[in-house]
Each structure stands twice: as structure tokens, then as C-alpha cells.
N, C-alpha and C positions, 0 to 999 in steps of 0.2 A: 245332333250337332257334331260335326267332324272335329277331330282334334287338330290343334294348331301344328304346323310342320315344325320340326326341330330347327333351332337356329343354325344358320350357315356358318361354315368355317372356311375362311379365305386365307391362303398362304402365298406369299411372294418370296421365292427363294433365289438368291443371286450369289453365284460363285464364279470367281474370275481367276484362273490360273495363267492364261495367256494374255500378255499385253504387247501391243505393237511397239510402244514407246518406252515402256518401263520394264524393270526386271521381272521375270516370271516367278510365279509361285507354284507350289506342287500339291497343296492340300485343300484348296478352296472348293473344287468341284466335288471331291470326296466328302467334304463337310455337307454339301447340299444333298448329295445322294443319301447320306446317313440320316439327315434330318427328314428328308422325304420318306424314308423307310419308317422312321419313328411315327410320323403323322399317319401313314397308312395303317400302321399297327395299333394306333391309339384312337383315332377319330373314325367315327362311322362314315363309310364311303358315301352314303347318301347326302351327307352334310359337306364333304370335303371338296374343295376346288383349289388345285395347286397350279400356280404359275411359276415355272422354273426357267430361269434365264442364266445360262452358264457359258463359259468360254474355256474349254479345255485346250483347244488348238486355234489356229488362225482361221478366218473365214467361216465362222459359225453361221448357220442360216438365220438365226434370231439372236444377234449379238447383244451384250449388255451395254447398249448405248443410252445416253440420257433420254432420248425420245422414246425408245422402247420401254424403259422403266417407268417414265412418267405416264405414258399411255396405259401401262398396266395398272398403275395406281388409280388413274381416272376410271378405268373400267371397273375396278373393285368398288370404288366409291359409288358408281352408278348402280351397281347390282346389289351391294350389301344393304341389309335392312337393319333397323334398330334391334339390338339384342344379338346380332351376329358377332363372330369373333374374327379378328385379323391378326395374322402372324407374319412378321418380316424377319428374314435372316439374311444377313450380308456377310460374305466371306471374301476378302480381297484386300487391296491396298487402301489405306487411308492416307491423306496427305494434307499439307497446308497449301492454300492457293491465294495468290495476291488478289486483292479486291479493289474496286474503284471507290474513290472517296465521294461521299454524298455531301455536296456543299451545304445542304440544309441542316445536316447533323454531323459537323466535322469532329465532334468529340468521339464518335465511333471509330475514327481513323487514327487515334492517338494511342501511344504506349501499349503496344501489343495488340491493338485492334485492327491492324492492317491486313489480317489474314482471315480467309474463310477456313473452316475445317470441312473437308470434302471427302466423299466416297469417290475413288478414282475409277472411272469407267472407260469404255472404249469410245473412240471418236475424240472430238475437240471440246466437248462440254462435259463437266462433272457435276455430281449432285452435291450441292452445298448444304451446310448444316441447317440453315434457316429454311431451305426448300424442303428438306426431309421433315423438319419440325412442322411445317405447314401441312404437309400430306398427312402426317399422323394426327395432328390436331383436328384436321377436317373429318377424319374417320371417327375420332373420339367424340367430336361435337355432334356427329350424326347418330350417336348411341351405339357405336360398334366398339366392343372391348378390344383393346389393342396391346400387343406385346411385340417389341422389336429387339433383336439381338444383332450387335455390330461386332464381328470378330475381325477387327482391324486396329491399327494404330490410330486413335481417334484425334490426335492433334499433331501428326507428323513427327512423333517422338523418335523416329529412327534416322534422323538426318545426320547422325555422326557415325553410323556404323554400317559397313557393307557386309550384309549377312543375308543369305537367301532364305533363312527361316523367319525373317522379320517382315511383317505385313505393313510396311510403310516405305515411302520414297526417300531418297537421299538428297533431295533438293526441293525447293519451293516451286509449285506449279504456277505458270503465268496465268493472267486472267483469261477467261474464255474468249475466243475470237469474236463470237457473236453476242457477247454479253453486254447489253446496253443498260441493264438495270443495276441498281445499287442496293446496298443492304437496307431492307425495310425497317421502319421505325415502329416499335411496339409501345404505344402510350400506356397500355394496360400493365406492361411490365414495370414501368416507372412508378406507377401508382400503387403497387402492391403494398408498400409499407404504410400507406395512409388509408387503405380501405378497411383495415382492422380497427379495433378499439384503440383510440389514441393512447400512446404511451411514450415514455421517455426512452427511446430505443433507436437502434439502427437495424436496417435490413439490407442484405446483399442480394443483388440480382443474379440469377443463374445465367450461364452462357446459353447461346442458341442451341448448341449441340446437346446440352443436358437439361433443357428446360421442361422435360416431361412432367406433366401434372395430371392429365386425365387418362394417361396411358402408362405403360411400363417399358423402360428401356434398360437393357443390360449391355454394358460396354466392356470390351476385353481387358482394358488396362487403364491406369491413371495417365494423366497427360504426359508426364516425363518418361513413361515406361514404353516398352516394346511389346506389341502383340505378336507372339511367336507361333511358329508351327512346330509340331513334335512328331515323332514316329512311334507307331504302335509296335507290338511284338512281332508283327509280320513285315515291318519295314514300310508300312503305308503311312503317308504324311497326312496330318490333320491340323487344324487350328487348335491351339492349346485350350482356348475357351470352349469351343464346340465339343472337343473330345471329352473334356472334364464335365461339361454340362450333360452330355448323353450318359456318361457313367453315373453321375449323381442322380439323374432321373431314374435310371434303372435301379440303383440302390435304394432310393427312397420309395419307389413304387412297390418294392417287395412286400412291404407291410400292408399294401392295399389302400393306403392313405395318399390322396393326391396332395403333393406339396404346394405351399404357397410360393410366390416369387421370392419372398424373404427367406423362407426355409431353403429353397433351392439355391439362392445366392450364398447364404452362409455355408452351405455344403460345398459349393464350387470354390468359394474363397479359401476354405480350409484345406482343399485337396488339390488345387491347381499347381501347388508347389512341386508335386512329384514329377510334373512334366515341364513346368516353366517356373523356376524358383524365384524370379524377379518380377512376376506379373501379378497385379492386384486388380481384379475386375471391380466394376462399379455398377450400382443399381440405382435407378432414378424413377420417380413417379409413384404409382400405386404399387404397394409392396405386399399387402395382405390378401390379395386376390389369389384364388387357386389357379394353378398352372393350366393354361388353355381353357379357362372357364370364366365365370362371372360372379360366382359366390366368393365370400370373403371369410377369413378366420383371423381374429385378432390374436397375435402372439403374446404370450405372457413370459417368454424367456427373458432372462437378464443378460446373458452373454453366450458365447459359443467357444468351444475348444478350437483354436485356429492353428495350433502347432503342437507336435509331440517330439521331444528329443529322444535320442537313443538311450539315455539313462532314465527313461520313463518319467520325464518331467513334462507336464503339459502347460500350455499358455492359454489364457482366456482373453477375450477382446474387451476388457475393461481394466481400468487402473485407478490411480490416485485421483485423477480429475473426475472420475465417476463415483468417488467415495469408497473405493475398495481399500481394505486395511489388512495388514499382516495379522494372521490368526483367525480370520473369518473362515467359516465352514460353508462349503457349497455342495449341492447335490448335482451329480452328472446324470443326464437322461439319455435314452437311446437316440441315435442319430436320426434326425428327421421327425422326432416326436412332437405332437401337438399337446397331448395330455402329459403334463409333467408329474403325474402321480407315480410313474414308474421310475425307479432310481436304480442305476447300475453301479454307482460308486459314490462315496463321499470324499471330498478333498479338503485340505486346510491350506490356505494361502500362506506362503512363507517368503515371497518376494513380490514387491509391487513397484511398477514403473509408472510413468505418467498416464499411459493409456493401455497398458498391458500388465497382467499379473500372472504368477506361475505357482505351481504346486506339484508335489510328487504324486504319482499315480499309485494307489494302494496295490499291494501284491495280489495277483490273480484277477484284478479288475480288468475288464476288456473295454477300454476307452478308445474311441476313434476320433480323428479330426472331423469336426462338424457336429459333434455331440453338444446339445444345449446344456447350460448349467444354470442353476438358480440358487439364490442365497438362502441358507438355512439358519446360521447363527452369526449375526453381525458383531463387529467389535466397535464399540463406541469410544472414540478418543476425545471428543469435545462435546459433551452433552449441553444442550440448551436447557437450562434449569429455569422453570417457570412456577411461581407460586400463584395459587388460585383462591380468590376470595370466597366464591360460592362453594359450600361443602357438597351440594348436589352435583354441580358441574365437575368438581375435583374427582368425585367418585367415578363419574362416567369417563373422564379423561384417563384416569389411572388404570382403567380396564383395557386400554389400548396398549399392545405390546409391540416389541420389535422396532421401536422408533429411535430417533436420535434426541428425543425430548424426555426430560424428567419432570413430572408434575408433583409439586410439594404443597403442603398446607400453607395457609396464608401467614402463619406466624414463623415460617422458616426464614432464616437469614441467608440461606445458600441459594440465591436466585438472582438472575440477571434481568428477568422480565416478570411481569405480573399480568394477571387477568382480573380486572376490577369489575364489580357488579354495582350498577346504579341505574335508576330510572328504567328498570326492567330490561336492561341491556348489559352486555359484557363488552369490555374495552381492553385491548392489549396495550400496555405501557411498558417503558423501560424501568430500571431500578430507581430512577429519580421521580417517576410518576409522569413522565412526558409521553404522550401518546405517539405511537409509531406513525410516521407519515404514510399516507395512502393506505391506511388500514381501516376497514369499515367497522362500524359498531355491529355487534351480533345480538339480535333480539333473543331474549331468554325464552326459547321455545324448544320443541323436541329436536330441532336440527342444529342447535347451538354447538353441542359438543363435536359433531362431525365437521361443521364448518370451521370452528376454531382449530381443531386438530389438523385439518387440511392446510389452513393458512400457516400454522406454525411449522409444519413439515417443509413448506416452501421457504419460509424464513430461515429455518435451520440450514437448509441446503445453500441458501444465499450466503450465510455466515461462513460456511465451510469453504466455499469457492473464494470468497473475499479474503480469507486468511492464507491462501496459497502464497508462497514466497519463493524467490530464487534460491535453490540449494546448490546449484552448480553455476555460479555466475561467470566462470571462465568461458562458458559456451556463448555468452552474449556477444563475444567478438566474432562469432561464426555467422551471424545473421543480422539483418536489419529489416524492419517493416516501417513503411513511411506513407504519408499522404502524397500522392503522385505530384500534385500541383503546388505543394508547399503551403496549403491553407492552414492557418492557425485558429481562426474563429469560424465556427459553423453555426448558421442561423436556422431557425425552424423551417423544416421542409427543404433545406438545402442538402447537397450531397457531398460526400468525400470519396476519393478514389484511392483505395489501399492497394499497395503492391508489397510483396515479400521477396527478399533476396537472400540467397544462400551464398555466403562469402567464402566458403571453403573452395579450394582449387579443384578444377575438374579432375576426376579420377582417370585411370587408364581406360582406354577404349573398351567398351563392353561391360564395364563395372558400374554397379549402382551404389557404391559405397558413399557414405556421408550425405545421404539424402536427409533433408529436414522435413518434418511434418508440422504444419501450422494449423492452429484452430483459433478462432476468435469467439469469445464468450462475451455477452453483454449483460452486465448486472443492472437491471432496470429498476426504476423508482417504485414499481409495484411489487418489489422483492422477488421477481422472477429472474432466473438465470437462463438466457436464451443462447443457443448456438446460432451464430450469425454467419460465420464462414467456417466450413463449407455450408452449402444450403441445407437447412434442417431436413428437407425431404430426401437428401442423399443418405446412403447407407454408411458411408465412411464418415468418421468424425474428425478428419483432418485433410488438408491438401498437401501434396508432396511437391517439394522443390528440390531439384537435383543440384549438386555442387556447381558453383559458377553460374547458376541460372536465376532468372527472375520470374515470379509467378504471373499469371494473368492479372489484369486489373479487376478489382472488386469494387463495384459502385454501391455505396451505402447511403441510403436516404435516411435523414435524421428527423425525428419528430419530438415534440415536447408536450407532455401531458398538461402541465400547468400553464394557462394562458398568460400569466404575468411574466413568465420567463421568456426572454427573447434571444438568449445565446447559450450554446452548449459549451461546456468547459470540461469535457470528459478527460479523465486521466487514463492513459494506456500503460499497463504494466505487463510484465512477462514472467512466465515460469518455464524453465527448461529442465529436461530430464534425459539422461542417457541410459539406455538399456543395451543388452547384448545385440539386439537386432536393429535398433533405430534410435534416433534422437527426436524428441517431441518438443514443440514450442507452443505453449498456451498463451495467447494474447487476450488480456481481459480489459474490456471497455467498462470503466466504472462510472456510473451516472452520479452526479452530484445532487443531493436531495435539498 
């Protein structure tokens, strides 16, 4: 019986330096040539099929028009088989394009929804965000593993700066002349929040540009930022994302271990600052898949070193909102490592911000940006003290270390909660003996200790987040978040539309000073803390809003676990923190039990 042929590898590479109507770029075609070289060096030639569509000068024989690109997508879809791999790389202008209103769904046309985000092509028709999403969805649905890289301004963020290193237009593109369609409606997107187990929660819909779920998408920058070009030591121009990605792949591949998309992303994010200091790439969709492959590896890392100062101070990508405390000890591992057993240094946190923390690098330790870190010794500032009635269960729970929970004997007076034993079950109650709402009974069997410990860990994290409070309230005058339509009461399965505004005055042209970073956490009635905005599948834990700007609209569908409840009365509160590099705003949606 003959062996099955190896899976195919399909690549569509698009690079546009020359534009008839828009400002030219200089590094896009070189990006594509370098990516093509990487693929030929990496992928078996019997598997590889590359479609290269570039425009270095005018009158290219096969120009990057809408028709040529869509025909190429369709050809790949016809030929690709389940199990094959598809790679898209686009280097060129990104822009905002006016769109026509759909009378059936007028809500899509309100408050920041008047624009498509488009890849700017040759001719009179451009590739809109939802059209690209449909192409990638179609391949993923057919069983083709898919990875897309967009090295462009992904929401027209360059409309205030005239700079030939920026891959974005300085104006809004009018609707396509032959465009008679309107933005499609995705009913499945609106039902995402109710297809899961019912809970007292909110869920935010992703934009069409970043709604990757069955594939992986790497974008060059955040919406308010600029995707820039940079020069190498020979004076050749490249896209900052593509240049850094190629360098990261080369560095991580030295060890012989193929990186995952998450590993690659963290390394890019930590090192792109050397060529574009104000650019923060974003990763969406499946993140634990190996680069250019189909196998996965679940990462156990806690954080990554994303900055090193000249005084040998490093910064990690976690802070107070993640439970990091001053005095905690972390192990630093080699850049790109999967196995965290190898330790190159140990650090002790001495400064904590909202979403960032820092420590001094020990003498002689060789730590790089992109190195993963893991917690060694935690600092517990607010223990959850629990007394346990069953001696056998107490003994099992006390064997578990490294937690934020202290288990005491039942005669202890120093406890805020109890685990009672009756009718062959364990029950968690507060100090008054009142059972916790939405907390199950735990049958007294071999799994009881594990299940109780897991639940109490979740409950302890809930308490920690709920106790966050404003320490720098003067920053509250710098921002507002609000329901766009002024809705006060929200009923079961209704939606609210949140927007975030940065009230600081616009900075000088080209500066990204005074950017605010917003996150929305939902404290749910099942004692979970969920990141709602940005999308939990994103790699970033906040959305960035520049000074004088308003965020995109975030549509949150609300559901109620308890059938008797008919109205939501959530309380929104905020916590702000200022660090040397940024100001973070945590918005917490607190469910009423």
C-alpha cells in the first residue's frame, strides 16, 4: 500500500510598492522576496506552491488587482485538500473605506461603523475586511490550516501623518464604483454569547478584521498605531513587522525547535521596538499551533520579557491586574523555550504597574527581550482563609502549596469561609454559615479535594479583582467609557454598545504620548473573572485609544443565569494606573448576585 502524499503548502504573497493613486512604498516587494526565500528554504519543494503578486513599478503584467487576488484565492480553494497549509502575506497600504448602509441592519452604520477596513489594491476595487475574512474562513472550514500576516496599517491609523515609511493612506477611500453589495450580516456572531453555558455575563463581538477563530492572523499594529517601514544595515527598506518576524524565526529556529505562533508573536512583540518603537503587533485566532504546521503545543509560560532598559532593568507583560506582587520571585528561561525547566536567571519584582512589572537583571545574567518567565515564589497579600470540618479533607487540602488559600482546622477563629461536611457532601459557606451562591455541593469522594481546591482558587481570584480600587483618581478626568445609546436598563439577551474616549488633547504630530489602554473584566455570578474587552482570543489584554480619540464600538450581549431575574443592574467601576510607559484603565463589570 503506497504512502499518502505529504500535505500541500499553498502561499499567496502580495507586495505593493507602486500605486497609481496613492503614495508609493519602498519595502513591500522586498518583504515578499524575503518571505518567498524563507519558504523555499523551509518547505519541501514538492509540497510548495507559491502565488506571488507584486507591483514594484507601473504596468506589471499581473498586477495586484481585486480580481487577480480573488481569482488566486478561488484557485487555491479549489486545489487545496483537507490537511494542507495556506499562508497569506500582504505588504502594502491599509486604509479606511466608506461603505454603503444596509437598510436591513442600520445599526452597523452607526458610531464608527461607517467604514470598511481594506487592503488597498490596484484598480478601483479594494479587498474589504469581511471579504478577506470570508476567504480565510472558507479555507479553514475546508480543513486547510491557515496563517495570515498583514503588514499594513489595519484601520487607516496614518490619516494624520504624511510619512513615506507609514503603510497607510492620509484620507478615507470612497466606496468602490461597482460595489452594489453591503456589509453582510453574521447571525452566528451575535449568538456567540448565548451558545455557551448560560451565565450572568457579557460578551463582546470581534470586528470583521480580527474575527479569526479557525485560523491565525498576525497584524502589524494596533488600530491607533502606524505600520512602518524600516531600513536594514545595507539601506534596504522592509516592513517593520516582516523584518522582525524573519529575524525572530531565524533566532528561534537555531535551537531546532519550531516555534508556535504564540512563541513567535511574543518574540516579535518584544523585539520590534528596535526598528519601530511605537508599533505593537496583534495576534488573533489559533495561537498554540506550530509555525507553518498543524500540530499544537500548549504553552505553560506566565509572561514574557518585553523590554530591557539600559540600567539592566527588565519589564514583564503582567502586573497588578494579573495578581503580580512586589517581592515575588520569577525564573527567566531561554528565548523561545517550550520546556521551562532550563533557567538562565532568577529575578525579584520590585515595581508593579497595572499590567506591567519590572525587576533588576542579576549581574552576569544574559537575558534577552522575548525570554519567557514563570513564577517561583509568590507573595500572598490577602489570603483566603478557610476552615475545614472534615479532618481527612483538611489533610488533603493542606498538602497543596503555592496558592492564595490557607486551610485551617475547624476550631480556628481566623477564617472568612468554611467547608462543611454533611450528608456525605462538602459545602462551602461564608463565616455566617450562608452557602455561596452558584456553588455546587461536592460529593465526599476521591475527587472532592481537587474540585474544592479548584473552585476556591477561582473564588480567591474573584475576591482579589473585586477589591481593586482607584489609587490615582485624578486620571479619571482623562477618560470616559459609556453606553453609546444611553441605555440605563439592560434586559436578558439584550445588548449594550460600549465606547471608550481618551479626553487628553492630541499630541504633536507623530507622537503617541498619552495613549490610554482599556480592559473590561466581567465578575460573573459563577465566581469567574472573564476578560470581555478586548476579545479573550486576542493576545493583547487591552485596547489602545489615542489622545482625543474614541474607540470602536463594542457590542456586548448580556445573559442572566437565574430565570427569575429579568433585569441587569451591573455596576461599572474603574481602576487606573500610570507607569513610565503607559496609562492603563481597568473597567470592571460587577454582577449583582
